[in-house]
Steps between C-alpha positions, in 0.01 A plus 500: 500500500158335515454170315261480205334192351588417135124513440512877562620554143681829431545568871710183531716593200552858620619361833747272318636798306539708816707220654734483199508848341755755623367840599190527276353851497174423320289217363658564160848467650388188686388337176817595308748219436821562302358827368173345381173610665274196525120526479432329833665400824470134398679566169780678687530202737528273196775717352693490827476121508291499817221290344508195276372585155238282333741470206806428717597175328446645152730792585751255646518298176501813282802625692676162478452484122761776467768256618463298176538171691210279380592192705537711815168662408331158487649422841368834629149420374517160674597673827214748458245223432606300807577775751294793374181310416389762242129527431541447125802290406363460148511877444866513607588216260313652206651844558861379510495176295726646230761619748483172692584301187745736326806274540309191386385683189863588421637147554211318326435711192355204313210463746161667473374760747272239661792258543721771653220592741464136599876473565481803731201351683684169545801680650273705725318185617833332572606800712171495691542130578860546618379773738218286638230682305188372323410442136466792257117476464466534878654848464275582205765441231472272195625144552825395335485213249737292712484513878843462664528215745514594867788295634859508616770670296611269220863386499699334223596152623825492300608838635417394856699178454801704384470725806490197728795336327711817509434581864520158663885498504492844664311381810690478827490175697229647727290613205548167322374308805180706502460463123533121518256473791231703321549347154483150649146580618416631154643203310335248734163671464490545876402799711755686708518813713832682528612815683818670384662706778714738295667816633590778254769412249477121523357446150137435587352664189747322271400161645127574472547596135669165429214309667242692297694440177526125574122461531425721199754310286281190553194684367346510849351796685706681763361805680731763646351728765633732769373691799582835337480635148871585490604148602263360236675693222825316576351161403417404137122517465470621858186652649394599849347220705186709554453542125563134411291341775238777532576533872266755663676824592398589853666693780382233746532137388266220597546124514183482288641707210462326164664563164260639240550207261184335366500124440424551129731798449805505274715561806371179660579311178852641514545386861395147403788480250774678697799284593719745692425814699787726605413763764773757574524731804276260693624650828296815420183297442225477761434137598126553436579571133705180470225300669238649264710386201530152654119474532455626144743249346357208699154595381565554127741204468273266702794376707478537877876532551702819560470732199313234304811293434693773313878514534532823696824695552494811715801718569568778743704636786336537841778740600327752274165670547201301620136531386342834586232472768302821540527619862650161583717413798823306481305182571257581216787550255663172599172306478437644152816334365460198274735311732220507759253335262399135557616445140861585583576158647458348153778712348854370458750771586807572283769758576719704269798638692770554237505862387523506120566875484807453718657269244498771233589793726828676423545578870397172658636589846283812524204312360548219749503743793180663380333164443591393853358827637173437316484146632541617860247782461245270334532227761516741794836361618681834468577665834228744603400706803177501702332725239574245226758738352802370310823658379559538128839535326624859514566509125130468411367754751386854425410691815136602536635839610642544149275648227263260325667610176812302598300177470323617183830598333651159580215317330441757225827687426327672208143553383607648166370340180728243337481194275548273802256679732208257462712200602659716767165547675411131466814388684485722809259627762470654844306289752319597819272311742212752516280646226535851646879481469472366145268784395728765651811361328319470167390862528859610568630300202226640278613852591857412397390334174525726192201587283154653516263380772146393421234443763212254470212523746282194551122507467357348819139401555274286717222287356247591770364852437399537865854418612633754247359780716706385797809417293555792259772473232762692700467247784524203262808661345676473837429128543790271428562127513805277454580413139237747378543802268525835674263789426767743383743319271805704397702372203781597262607348168789256544435418867447146634160393633364175637174337391247450782272240340524173308390626159629224272720248687777413453567798272340765720488398865457672831860612558612529136734797464433734208663807347273792399553580129214745444213646701158585361183609673351150503785267399858437610745348252748288693780251443550188712831550683590151622424130460438281197288771333758779536462764231135426414300821462150520643214748519354533848161665569349627820292214638233492774618322814333421832728453805464174691607659829228423756624784725378774267184678617323452166533293184588728211627491142810683379569567132877542470807364325597180690862605556715683752861629493756225562827674581425353843299185579378338819706202609188286451473618138864417434476131596571287197704770326875481439680835490856611432495802732285541812456782748301423815352779711462370855482839672178339625593137567354170386184380672439139397668167430742484210497865394870570559605170340273555199629854443869412534470190281367694197863581401790265438771650721573767758668733250161566339304553822458801728279511809392829659458443873535696825839402647642161406222266610155424362210273589493145361169323564513121471236249608711190578190280522446547125850372423481196727410170336222298659 
């Protein structure tokens, strides 16, 4: 079919209908949607959801009002203001002000209408700040009487002291040695750089929590960051490193990258007062990002020493996945590691080797065998052939010749609704190394999942009208990128999905698993399935997103819900998560360092793991040079 420019008017819309309508016999049939004959081809396209309506955000809020969740509605408006950039934010506020403040009016019956409105505006402003947004007037809304302070999460010093006091006796000798080394720097007012080498199950997160509580109990500022959103949710007050330090997000890093932190900004003021920075999953971080943070802290703190003299504790496991380098070679991946940075020589290395999970395991012998297997796979010391293939225990293997359903049924014995189902999905997952495998498994699971299916098609567009002629909507619909919403999103109520963007860290991060509670045309009602915010209900709109993938033939915008099914995840997406039951599909084997180790170490013991492989051997890629100390 010939392409048509969007400037061609009705001709463009008729073409869109022809691509999406089934067997139209006339123009009237072509413009009929759900039994309604629309007056024009454009109106029919609107009804089919092929074009973004001018009143899209108004319809989104009107739909969400039916949920009767005013606080979630305020959060939704904050998301719309930041991500949707509506033309008239003031109109949205005025139209829904009563609904946005309904709960406040109920709880504060003694206050006037003006005071209730001000309370709602203050809460909305606070939400905008926590998401990295701007002030209310900058979105066209009235200013609140009191502007919330943009700063770190506030912690009660007494409560933090009690946490420290209660947990100190629970530290192992290894953990206690690290604790004393770091706190000595803090008490002395000295700087100090520490790296915590901590394999899965050795109590890394527990130790980091104690260090954070110690600093906060003294009324000082401690920042907790992580390389991924999921890892950030495990730390009190955690955020992604990119969000905290305003690190530029680029597919290709440069040694000249700078953090977007102005000298007079509130973030710079925060960095001048910070006493401790904890950075988890540092092994996934590109060295250029770490070096950009070093330059930023030196600059804002006016101290030309590593990280501006802050006590800095980073933790990770180089046996796991390394930083992603687009089209990179093995040498590129190794050189991207923080351990190859000139800064690394300043770090003092600590090791945690004692497996805490083993101590509480009812079958310690089985657990010990599995832990030893993980250690050998992670270090590359397990016996392997010339193709880098290793043997796995027979009891965890499912043959690749067996139906895929065997693996699915092991991880998900039942998809039927139950009281425990939400927690059930949060504690288990299927993992695979490639996105294509993940999508295929998710589609199979979706077919097995009970309930009515609903399809959501994205609205894709390019900014350049001339380019739009060469890249019609049906071509844009076929474009895909990693960690980016797909054009045709198929969902059912009750199914698990994973969030693809940092919406409101640490509550809603890239990687947060959600359960679908209700599906509207413009809003999904979801419940957070895991982490410290488990059970919180949220309203999620379609948001416009632009992929950062430089390989795409054109830059385009996609309006879609930022989620995808999460019965199955990529191994990369699973890093930082702890699961009770894991199925790993390696019918197509691992392709990079640490994938097999990362996948197998998501679960606690062999009884809860199954691996689908051809035969009895699978590829284990390990870069020994990453694990060797300088």
